[in-house]
N, C-alpha and C positions, 0 to 999 in steps of 0.2 A: 276784587270785591269779595267779602266773606260769604260763606255758605248760608249763614243765617239771613243776611241781607238779600241774597238772591233767591230766598225760599228754597231750602234744601230739597223739598219734595219735587221741585221742577227738574231735578237731575235724574229722577227715577223714570224708568221705562215701564211699559205695561207688565213685562215679566218681573221686574223688581217688585212691583206692587203685588203680583201673584205670590211670589216667594214670601213676602212680608205677611200677606194674608194667611197663607197656609201655616207658617210658623206661629203666627199670633193665635190662630184657631187651635192649634195643637196645645199651646201653653194655656190658652183660655179654658179649654175643657179640662186640662190637667188641674188648674186651680179650682174649677167647679167641683171636681171630685174631692179635692182637699177640704173644701169648705162644707160640702155635704156631710163629710165625715165629722168635721169639727162641730157642726151644729146638731148632728143627730146622735153623737156617741153616747150621751147620757140617756137618751130614750132607748137606744139599743141595749145598753147595759141594764137598764131597768127591767126589760123583758128577758134578756138572755140569762141574767143571774137570778131570776125569780125562782124560789124554791118550788112553786106550783103555779099553774095558770091563774092569773088574776092577782097573785100575791106580789108584794114589792120587797126587794132586798133593802138592806140598810143603806143610808146615805154614805156611810164610810166605805162600803163595798163598791157602790156606784162610782164614787170619786176615785178610789184606788184602781179599779179595773178600767176606768176611762183613761187614766194615766198610763196603765200597762198597754192598752190598745194603741194609744198615741205613740208610745215608745217603739212598739213593734212595727208600726207603720213607718216611722222614721228610719228604723234600721233597714227595712226593705227599700226605702227611698235611697238611702246612702249606698247600699249594696248594688242596686240597679244602676245608680248613677256611675259608679266606678266601672261596672261591667260594660254598660252600653256606651260610656264615654270612649272606651277602647274600640268598641265595634264601630262607633261613628267615624273614627280615623281609619279603620281597617277596611270596612266594606262600604262606607259612604254615609253622608248625612241623611239623604232622603230615605234610603232603605232602612236605616236604623230608626228614624222617626216613625216610619210605618209600623215597625214591630212594637215600639214602645206604646203607641196609641192603641193598638189592638190589645196589648196586655192589660193596660190600666182600664180599658173599657170593659173587657170580659170579666175581670175579677171584681170590678165595682158592681156589676150586675149580679154576680154570684154571691156577693155579700148579703144580698136581700134574702137568700135562702138559708142563712145561718141558723143553726139550732142551739148553739151554745157559744160560750166565750171563745173557746180555742179554735173552732173552725172559722168564726168571725175574724179572729186575730190572724189566722193563716191567710184568709182572703185579703185582708188588709196589707199583710206583708207582700203578697204577690202583686197587689195593686201598686204598692210602693215601688216595686222593681221598675214598672213602666213609667210611673210618675217621675222617678229620679233620673231615668235615662233621657227623658224628652228635652229637658231644659238645655243641656250642653250641646246636643246636636242642633237644636233649634237656633240658638244664638250663634253657633259656629257657622251655620248655613247662612244666616242673615249677614253676619260680619263679612263673610267672604264674597257675597254676591253684590253688596251695596257699594256705591262709589265712596271713596275715602271720606270726603267732606260730609256726606249724608249719613255715614255709619252711626255716629253716636245718637243722632236724632231718631233714626229708624229703630235702633235697639231700645231707646227709651220708650218709643211708641209701642213696640212689641211688649215690653214689660208693663206699660201703663194699661194696655188693653186686657191684661190679666185681671184687672179690676172688674171687667164685665163678667168674667167667669165667677169670681168671688161674689160679686153682687148678685149674679144670677142664682147662685146657690142660696143666698139670703132671701131672694124673692120667692124661690121655690119653697123654702121653709115657711115664709110668711103665708103663701097661698095654701099650703097644706095645713098650717095652723088654723087659718080661718075656716077652711072646709071641715076640719076636725071639730072645731067649735060649733059648727052648724049641724053636726051629726052626719055628714056626708058618708063617712066610712063605717058607721056603726053596724051596718049589715054586711060588710065585706068579711067573709070568712074563708078559711082554708078548706078545700074540698075534702070531704071524709071526716075531718076532725071537728068541724064546726067552730074552731077557735077563730077569734077576730084577727084580721091582718092588721098589724100595727103600721102606723103612718111612716115610720122611719124606713121600713122595707120598701115602700113605694118610691121613696126618694132615691134609693140606690138603683132602682130599675131605670130611672132616667139617665144614670151614669153610663148606660150602654151606648147612648147616642153617638159619642165621638168616633165609634168604629166606622161610621159612614165616611169620615174624613179620609180614612186609609185608602178608599177607592180612588179619590181624587189624587192623592199623593202617588199612588202606584201608576196612574195613567199619564200625569202631566209634569211632575216635579223632576228636574234634572239635577245631577250633582254639580256643585260649583266648579268652575274651570280651575280655580286654585287647587282644589282637592284632586281633580283629575290629573293635573300636572304633577302634584306631589306623589300620587299613586304610581304614575308612570316612571318617576325617578327613584322610587323606593328600591332599596337594595341592602346589601350588608352594612353599608355605612349610614343608612338612614332608614329606620324601621317605622312603619306606620303604627300609631297607637301602642307605644312601648313605655311602660312605667320605668323600666331599667334605663332607657335612654333619657327619659324625663329627669331622672334623679342623678344620672351620671354626669350630666353637663351642669357645671356650677351656675350658669346663668339661669337655666330653666328650673333648676332645683331651688334657687333663691326666689324666683317668681312664684313657684308653686307653694312654697312655705308662707310667703307673705300673703298670697291670695287666700290660702286656707285659713289663716288667722283672722283676716278681714271678714271672711264669710262666716266663720265660727261665731264671731261677735253678733252679727245680725241675725243669723239663723237661730241661735239659742235665745236671743232676745225676743224673737217673734214667737217661736214655738213653745218656749218654756214660760214666757211671760205674756206677750202681747195677745195671743189667741185665748189665753185663760182669762182675759179681761171680760169675756162674755159671761163667765161664771159670776164675776163681780157685778156686772150690770144686771144680770138676772136676779141676783139677791136684792138689788135696789128696786127692780120692778116688783118683785114679790112683796117686799115691804110696803110699797105704794099701794098695790092691789089689796093687800090685807087691811091696810088702814082705811081703805074705801069700803070695806065690808064685802068685797067680792067673794062669792062662794068658791070653794076649791075646785068644783067641777068646771068653772069658767077660767080659773087661773092658768091651768095647763095650756089651753089653746092660746090664751093671751100671751103667755111667756114665749111660746114659739113665734108668734107674730112679732112681738117686740124684739126678740132676739134677732129676727131677720132684719127688722128696721135698723137695729144697732149695727149689724154687719154691713148693711148697705151704706150706712154713714161712714163706717170705718174704711171701707174700700173705695168710696167716693173720694175721701181724703187721700187714700193711698194712691189712686190713679193720678190725681193732680200732683202729688209729690214725686211719683216716678217719672212722669213726663217732664216736669219742671227740672228734675235732676239732670236730664240730658242737656238742657240749655245751660244749666249751671256749669257742667263739666266743660262745655264748649268755651265759655267766657272766662272762667277762673282756673280751670284745670281739674284733673281727677282728684288729686290729693286734697286740695282745699274743700272741694265739694263733699268728699267723704268725711272730713273733719267736722264740717257743719252738720252733716247728717247724724254722725255718732253723738255729738253733743245734744242736738235737739231730740234725738230718740231717748237718750237718758233722762233728760229733764221732763219731757212730755209723759213718759211712762211712769216715772216716780210721782208726778202730779196726779195722774189718773188713780193709781193705787192708794195714794195717801188721802186725796181730797174729794174724789167723786162720791157723792152721797145723796144726791137728789135726782129726780126724774129729769129735770130741765138741763142739768149739767152734762148729762150723757150726750146731748145733741151738739155740743161744741168740743168737749174734751176728747171724746172717742174719735171723731174725724181728724182732730189735730194729731193725736197719737198715730193714727193710720198714715197720715201725710208724712210724718217724720220717720217712722219705722220702715215703711215700705220703700221710701226713696233710696235706701241702701241697696235694695235688690235691683233697682234700675242701674245703680253703679256696678253691681256685679255683672250684669248682662253686657254693659258697655266695656268694662275694664278687663275682665278675665280673658276674652278672646284676643285682646291686644298684648297679652303677656307671652303668648306662645306661637311657634311657627305652625304652618298648615298641617304638617304631618303629626303634630302633637296637640293641635288646638282643642279638639274635642276631649282628648284625654286630660290635658292640663286644666281646662275649664271645669270639667266634671270633678276632677280631684279637688280643686279649690272649693267648689260649691257644695259637694256632697260629703266629704269626709267629716266636716263639721257636724253633720247630722247624726253621726254616731255619738258625738258628745251631746248633741241636742236631744237624742233619744233618752239620755239620762236626766234631761232638764225637767220634764214633767214629774219624774220620780223624786227629784230633789225638791221640786215645788211641793209635792205631796208630803215629803218628809218634814220640810220646814213648817207646813201648815198643820200637820198632825202631831208633831213632836216639839220642835223648837219654839214655835209661837202658839202652841195649843192653848195656853192660858189667856191669850188675848181675845177680845170680843169678836174680832174678825181677822183671824190669822192669815187669810189669803192676802190681805193688804200688806202685811209686813213681809210675807214670803216674796210677794211680787217686787217690792222695793229692794229687797236683798239681792234677788237675782238680776235686777236691772243693772247692777254693777258690771255685768258682762259686756256692756257697750264700751267700757273703758279699755278693753283689750284692743279694740279697733283703733282707738286713739294712740295707744302705745306703739302699735305696729306701723302706723302711717309714715313716720320718718324713714323707714326702710323700704317703702314702696316706690318703684320707679314712676316717674311722670310720663304719660304717654300721649298727652294732648297734642294733636297736630301731626303725629307720627304715623307712617304706614304700618300695616301689620308686619310683624317680624317674619322673616323667611330664612 
């Protein structure tokens, strides 16, 4: 009888659930940090680039430096992913996860103390190191601990629960936006200077919370038996966490190349296009509020609130897409599921950037785009650990998932260039820039015929 018909979760023991919960919480808080940054970066740039307290920099500078900060964060993410991916194979999944969570928690908190763009960007780079490292060790840990039949469903659930972190960041933004509108923080000032504490800084303080998870990891989480066996057998002929061994073997080299290109398509599509849809929706919100005669003093708080609502809708759709992708891979296979996800991501993203123009359209077009775009990331969590043996699993998974972020780091810059130069003469250049960059989803479709099908197969050893 199939795993789906016998309820895959019936195969899980209490410890299986504990491992899944810890990995899910680590990735959930990881995503919370990402979205706090995405939703607050414009507010941060407005303050940090101001020529004097209370003054506002130009919109062009805010847009440009928001893109620079995003690119620096992604470079840190990619760098940390590559480094901690190796450590995950060499010193263990649990120990590496502990360090990554501590790093991204600490430097998220320090971001609240930034005094200018460059120290803010430095903190975001260091935060990215931890964020990038957590994913590969988390999915490798879950893949190795779970029963074979339950593995794709558990990994899909792991990825789907990231939507709680993303949605949580949106709810935090909504809450702070509402409190700001009510004047709650008007009297909050820095000791000594008397300058008002901006709301975006308070949001980053919340990012310290995940550090508490490290205590649980340190006390209760064990290394997977598969990794312990691989570590015991490691020697001159089999090295743990080695990029040279990953690329010297034709099979693993092929898998790494295919995985990289699959991930590049989705990562660039999300970070260079999908997450910038919030700028598009905020312009629609502003147009609506101005048409209603709302004063500028109220528009700022309302924009924060509705930006949070939009992100909640985006990630609600995303969570459904990610969990559904796990079932789709079980029934039709990994490659057909990816093909459907790439096509739907392209179509939904193009439709949003071309046609979204009214308040009501946001409530169905944005969740649909989230459903399609983020389903790909469930595929990465399921598929990449199935491509590599235990002694290279974290290294290979991290290589596939993170190297594309170096390319993605240039995505916001390309979006900025297309917006400010190529399509500058258009009424809303962001729309045409977003449609142009959506073509990146075609890369995934071109690569799929070269990807091995892994449905129903045990992890390679």
